[in-house]
TORMARSE-160172 format. One line per field, with one value per residue (C-alpha): residue in one letter; residue number from 1; y, x, z. Coordinates in nm, 3 decimals. Layout:
N
rest <- (A	...)
nr <- (NUM	...)
v <- (Y	...)
u <- (X	...)
w <- (Z	...)
END
This chain:
215
rest <- (M	S	R	V	E	A	I	V	C	D	F	G	G	V	L	T	T	P	L	V	D	A	F	L	G	V	Q	E	A	H	G	I	P	P	Q	A	F	G	A	A	L	M	R	A	A	A	A	D	G	G	V	N	P	L	F	E	L	E	C	G	R	M	T	E	A	Q	F	V	A	R	L	T	D	G	L	R	A	E	L	H	R	E	V	E	L	H	G	F	G	G	R	F	F	E	H	L	H	P	N	E	E	L	F	A	F	M	R	E	L	H	G	R	G	Y	R	M	A	I	L	T	N	N	V	R	E	W	E	P	L	W	R	P	M	L	P	I	D	E	I	F	E	L	V	V	D	S	G	F	E	G	V	R	K	P	E	R	A	I	Y	E	L	T	L	A	R	L	G	V	A	A	E	A	A	L	F	L	D	D	T	E	V	N	C	D	A	A	R	A	L	G	M	R	A	V	H	F	R	A	T	A	Q	A	I	A	D	V	E	A	A	L	A	A	A	A	A)
nr <- (1	2	3	4	5	6	7	8	9	10	11	12	13	14	15	16	17	18	19	20	21	22	23	24	25	26	27	28	29	30	31	32	33	34	35	36	37	38	39	40	41	42	43	44	45	46	47	48	49	50	51	52	53	54	55	56	57	58	59	60	61	62	63	64	65	66	67	68	69	70	71	72	73	74	75	76	77	78	79	80	81	82	83	84	85	86	87	88	89	90	91	92	93	94	95	96	97	98	99	100	101	102	103	104	105	106	107	108	109	110	111	112	113	114	115	116	117	118	119	120	121	122	123	124	125	126	127	128	129	130	131	132	133	134	135	136	137	138	139	140	141	142	143	144	145	146	147	148	149	150	151	152	153	154	155	156	157	158	159	160	161	162	163	164	165	166	167	168	169	170	171	172	173	174	175	176	177	178	179	180	181	182	183	184	185	186	187	188	189	190	191	192	193	194	195	196	197	198	199	200	201	202	203	204	205	206	207	208	209	210	211	212	213	214	215)
v <- (34.015	33.851	34.027	33.798	33.653	33.390	33.302	32.920	32.861	32.568	32.491	32.300	32.527	32.825	32.886	32.704	32.688	32.465	32.109	31.996	32.139	31.907	31.625	31.693	31.705	31.393	31.258	31.405	31.300	30.907	30.974	30.891	31.066	31.362	31.210	30.874	30.930	31.011	30.693	30.515	30.603	30.543	30.169	30.149	30.276	30.028	29.752	29.844	29.878	30.229	30.357	30.632	30.536	30.913	31.002	30.682	30.849	31.189	31.040	30.843	30.512	30.400	30.464	30.641	30.323	30.135	30.429	30.419	30.052	30.103	30.366	30.174	29.874	30.102	30.281	29.931	29.819	30.169	30.217	29.828	29.858	29.855	30.161	30.263	30.559	30.558	30.858	30.973	31.210	31.368	31.428	31.582	31.831	31.942	32.082	32.250	32.605	32.845	33.112	33.382	33.677	33.498	33.417	33.755	33.882	33.581	33.748	34.091	33.980	33.809	34.129	34.283	34.066	33.794	33.431	33.226	32.852	32.614	32.322	32.108	31.762	31.614	31.329	31.203	31.132	31.431	31.649	31.678	31.805	32.078	32.224	32.365	32.532	32.833	32.981	32.835	32.834	33.236	33.337	33.004	32.919	32.595	32.341	32.074	31.793	31.560	31.284	31.276	31.341	31.057	31.286	31.521	31.804	31.854	31.655	31.832	31.690	31.848	32.213	32.146	32.033	32.325	32.569	32.378	32.388	32.756	32.843	33.047	33.003	32.928	33.284	33.463	33.230	33.297	33.027	33.012	32.705	32.633	32.386	32.493	32.177	32.262	32.618	32.527	32.286	32.571	32.798	32.541	32.523	32.933	33.014	33.282	33.138	33.257	33.040	33.061	33.093	33.319	33.517	33.879	33.764	33.594	33.873	34.117	33.874	33.817	34.195	34.249	33.990	34.134	34.493	34.375	34.175	34.486	34.706)
u <- (-0.358	-0.035	0.276	0.487	0.807	0.907	0.917	0.905	0.977	0.982	1.282	1.231	0.995	1.028	1.390	1.440	1.307	1.015	1.039	0.854	1.125	1.389	1.132	1.096	1.462	1.514	1.219	1.388	1.734	1.595	1.371	1.049	0.748	0.542	0.306	0.465	0.631	0.303	0.134	0.441	0.420	0.028	0.118	0.381	0.134	-0.134	0.121	0.209	-0.145	-0.201	0.103	0.285	0.639	0.722	0.577	0.774	1.089	1.022	0.971	1.311	1.098	1.214	1.593	1.652	1.749	1.451	1.229	1.413	1.355	0.979	0.972	1.165	0.921	0.644	0.775	0.876	0.503	0.368	0.599	0.624	1.013	1.317	1.383	1.712	1.734	2.071	2.185	1.843	1.908	2.212	2.032	1.726	1.962	2.121	1.766	1.705	1.854	1.854	1.592	1.843	1.565	1.347	1.679	1.766	1.437	1.462	1.781	1.634	1.376	1.636	1.816	1.486	1.504	1.257	1.343	1.403	1.335	1.319	1.047	1.112	0.948	1.271	1.491	1.765	2.005	1.986	2.078	2.448	2.301	2.046	2.243	2.498	2.283	2.233	2.431	2.141	2.288	2.373	2.006	1.803	1.850	1.657	1.616	1.307	1.383	1.083	1.344	1.498	1.179	0.964	0.673	0.594	0.364	0.093	0.066	0.015	0.303	0.605	0.428	0.407	0.748	0.892	0.719	0.816	1.203	1.173	1.001	0.721	0.329	0.156	0.007	0.351	0.459	0.415	0.472	0.556	0.499	0.422	0.160	-0.163	-0.269	0.060	-0.048	-0.411	-0.246	-0.031	-0.374	-0.526	-0.287	-0.342	-0.018	-0.043	0.045	0.121	0.099	0.385	0.316	0.556	0.863	0.739	0.354	0.513	0.721	0.414	0.198	0.438	0.508	0.129	0.093	0.369	0.214	-0.127	0.003	0.199	-0.086)
w <- (-1.082	-0.972	-1.091	-1.349	-1.175	-1.402	-1.781	-1.871	-2.257	-2.474	-2.652	-2.997	-3.233	-3.012	-2.949	-3.269	-3.627	-3.666	-3.566	-3.870	-4.099	-3.921	-3.951	-4.333	-4.372	-4.236	-4.458	-4.771	-4.672	-4.631	-4.949	-4.742	-4.875	-4.667	-4.416	-4.382	-4.035	-3.881	-4.049	-3.932	-3.594	-3.573	-3.695	-3.434	-3.149	-3.282	-3.261	-2.915	-2.783	-2.856	-2.696	-2.918	-2.920	-2.966	-2.623	-2.470	-2.631	-2.492	-2.156	-2.120	-2.130	-2.461	-2.607	-2.930	-3.086	-2.985	-3.108	-3.443	-3.476	-3.411	-3.682	-3.908	-3.902	-3.938	-4.249	-4.422	-4.349	-4.467	-4.788	-4.860	-4.897	-4.721	-4.516	-4.282	-4.055	-3.950	-3.784	-3.710	-3.446	-3.579	-3.929	-3.726	-3.579	-3.933	-3.988	-3.674	-3.633	-3.340	-3.334	-3.270	-3.241	-2.993	-2.781	-2.803	-2.651	-2.382	-2.302	-2.269	-2.027	-1.810	-1.805	-1.706	-1.403	-1.465	-1.368	-1.656	-1.721	-2.005	-2.018	-2.313	-2.438	-2.546	-2.600	-2.357	-2.583	-2.769	-2.492	-2.619	-2.963	-2.850	-2.527	-2.765	-3.003	-2.790	-2.467	-2.261	-1.922	-1.929	-1.898	-1.796	-1.458	-1.501	-1.776	-1.708	-1.993	-2.009	-2.120	-1.786	-1.575	-1.716	-1.778	-2.075	-2.156	-2.129	-1.822	-1.520	-1.332	-1.547	-1.497	-1.119	-1.101	-1.268	-1.052	-0.752	-0.892	-0.970	-0.627	-0.786	-0.791	-1.133	-1.099	-1.128	-1.438	-1.797	-2.031	-2.388	-2.609	-2.987	-2.905	-2.808	-2.618	-2.391	-2.348	-2.257	-1.980	-1.849	-1.823	-1.621	-1.388	-1.342	-1.565	-1.819	-2.152	-2.503	-2.820	-3.029	-3.394	-3.525	-3.344	-3.408	-3.268	-2.999	-2.849	-2.903	-2.714	-2.427	-2.400	-2.385	-2.112	-1.903	-1.938	-1.837	-1.527	-1.423	-1.470)
END
């Protein structure tokens, strides 16, 4: 079994509090009932030939303003009333907070000599909002952001891009993400993967995977 050389970590929902909390915070701020966002996105996708606007946003093929306009149209149709989503990104990040305990663990892994990278599905316009949340550049040598790459997890190409930029084989990388399908895609490529469900669980599972690789 290959030794792990690099840790590839997701950002939102792993190095932060859950993304669902931020979405719920935005909904509450605008008086939008639970589940309405998902239904509105489905409406927007159906109106655009099945193309999910969130995926387009995360690949940089749609601007934040265009996404908010599509989402607003979907919400108006879903709720049968006027809806405004001014300052969507700012409100979203008001409800997203750093996972200091997990970041401290990442710092420890960096100190133990592991190469460190972030692989995130994100929004191009949101980089000035999320990058300052934690001292990312102190321990992560590489950040691969879907919003700038035009491809997103779980597409194989973005994992291959990350490994190529790190210069490590898939078998020598461990991937940590809060979405199981993203972990499955990493495993299919040959990477080890840990599905983040809670901080203590993730730390224990990463340590177990590292120990098994070193044995």
